[in-house]
C-alpha positions in Angstrom: 74.1 116.0 96.7 73.8 116.3 100.2 70.2 117.2 100.9 70.5 120.4 103.2 73.7 121.9 101.4 73.9 124.0 97.6 76.2 121.9 95.5 79.9 122.2 95.6 81.1 125.0 93.0 83.7 122.8 91.7 82.1 119.9 89.6 84.5 117.1 90.7 84.3 117.4 94.1 80.5 117.3 93.8 80.6 114.1 91.3 82.3 112.3 94.2 80.2 113.5 97.0 76.9 112.4 95.3 78.9 109.1 94.0 79.5 108.9 97.8 76.1 109.2 99.1 74.3 107.2 95.9 76.9 104.0 96.8 76.2 104.3 100.6 72.7 104.4 100.0 73.4 101.1 98.1 75.1 99.2 100.0 71.9 97.8 102.0 71.4 96.1 98.7 74.9 95.1 97.8 75.5 93.3 101.2 72.5 91.1 100.2 73.0 90.2 97.0 76.4 89.5 97.2 77.3 88.1 101.0 78.9 85.3 99.5 81.6 87.2 97.4 82.0 89.3 100.9 82.0 86.3 102.8 85.0 84.7 100.7 86.9 87.8 101.4 86.0 90.5 98.7 85.2 93.8 99.5 82.2 95.6 99.2 84.9 98.3 96.8 86.1 95.1 94.8 82.3 93.7 94.0 81.9 97.8 92.3 84.7 97.6 90.5 87.0 99.8 92.5 90.6 100.0 92.9 93.6 101.2 95.3 93.6 104.6 92.9 90.2 105.2 93.2 90.2 104.9 96.7 92.9 107.1 96.8 91.5 110.0 94.7 88.2 109.6 96.8 90.4 110.0 100.2 91.8 113.4 98.2 88.2 114.8 98.2 87.5 114.0 101.9 91.1 115.5 103.0 90.8 118.5 100.5 87.2 119.4 102.3 87.8 118.1 105.4 91.2 120.3 105.4 89.0 123.2 104.1 86.4 122.8 107.6 83.8 121.1 105.0 83.5 118.3 107.7 79.5 117.9 106.3 80.6 116.8 102.6 83.5 114.9 103.8 82.1 112.7 105.7 79.8 111.1 103.3 83.2 110.6 101.0 85.2 109.1 104.1 82.5 106.9 104.9 82.1 105.7 101.7 85.9 104.8 102.0 85.6 102.7 104.8 82.4 101.0 104.0 84.2 99.6 100.9 87.8 99.3 102.1 87.3 98.8 105.4 90.9 97.9 106.1 92.6 101.1 105.8 93.3 103.0 109.1 93.3 106.2 107.3 90.1 106.0 106.3 88.3 105.0 109.2 90.3 107.6 111.1 89.4 110.1 108.5 85.9 109.3 109.1 86.2 109.8 113.0 87.6 113.0 112.6 84.6 113.9 110.5 82.4 112.7 112.9 83.8 114.2 115.7 83.6 117.2 114.3 80.0 117.0 113.8 79.9 116.5 117.4 78.6 112.9 116.8 81.1 111.4 119.2 80.0 107.9 120.2 80.0 107.3 116.2 83.3 108.9 115.7 84.5 106.6 118.9 83.5 103.6 116.7 85.6 104.7 113.8 88.5 105.6 116.2 88.0 102.3 117.6 87.9 100.4 114.2 91.4 102.3 113.2 92.7 101.0 116.4 91.8 97.2 115.3 93.5 97.9 111.7 96.4 99.3 113.5 96.7 98.7 117.1 99.9 101.2 117.3 97.9 104.3 115.7 98.3 106.5 118.9 96.2 109.4 117.4 93.2 107.2 117.2 93.9 106.6 120.9 94.2 110.0 121.8 90.8 111.1 119.7 88.7 107.9 121.3 89.8 109.3 124.5 88.8 113.1 123.1 85.3 111.6 122.2 84.9 109.1 125.4 85.3 112.4 127.4 83.1 114.4 125.3 80.1 111.7 126.4 81.0 112.1 129.8 82.5 108.4 130.0 85.5 109.0 132.2 86.8 105.8 132.9 86.8 104.9 129.3 88.4 108.6 128.2 91.3 107.9 130.8 91.9 104.4 129.5 92.1 105.9 126.0 94.5 108.6 127.0 96.6 106.0 128.8 97.0 103.8 125.6 97.9 107.0 123.6 100.8 107.7 125.9 102.2 103.9 126.1 101.9 104.2 122.3 103.4 107.9 122.4 106.5 106.3 124.2 106.9 103.2 121.6 106.9 105.5 118.4 108.6 108.7 118.1 106.0 109.8 115.5 103.2 110.2 118.7 105.3 111.6 121.1 103.5 114.7 120.8 100.7 113.2 121.5 102.4 112.0 125.0 102.2 115.2 126.8 98.8 116.3 125.6 97.6 112.6 126.5 98.7 112.9 130.2 97.8 116.1 130.6 94.2 115.0 129.2 94.0 112.1 132.0 95.5 113.8 134.8 92.4 116.5 134.7 89.8 113.6 134.3 91.0 112.3 137.5 
């Protein structure tokens, strides 16, 4: 359970939140004891016996919480996903969204940067990075992120809708 919140009414969701918080709390010990395995390419999730189905079940919980506006509870679940399987753009992006909704813009920007490192064509991450940089007063970085989102939108029709909004926001910063 998150210390400042009462238990979630759904015991399955509360269990996922509690397990995520517990796994994050134990991450330092895991990293210390398993450095060799991690350096040889195993993820923390591999070392804990997690698989794709486990990740997707946690992702479904995190998305359900996020979409319900419960960003505080969605945050530890999404961060646990990133910590255990850092190669998925959707996990990093969701963690960024949760952090951004909590007005933790710098940390959110790091998650969006991680997502862009995983998929350099993920225009939503570039767009959200622009929002975070703008909120932090980092105008030049925000403009660069918005311009990157515009360029990515030109190359991929899935992201055309971001183009005009990114262009408008970039102009407002000028």
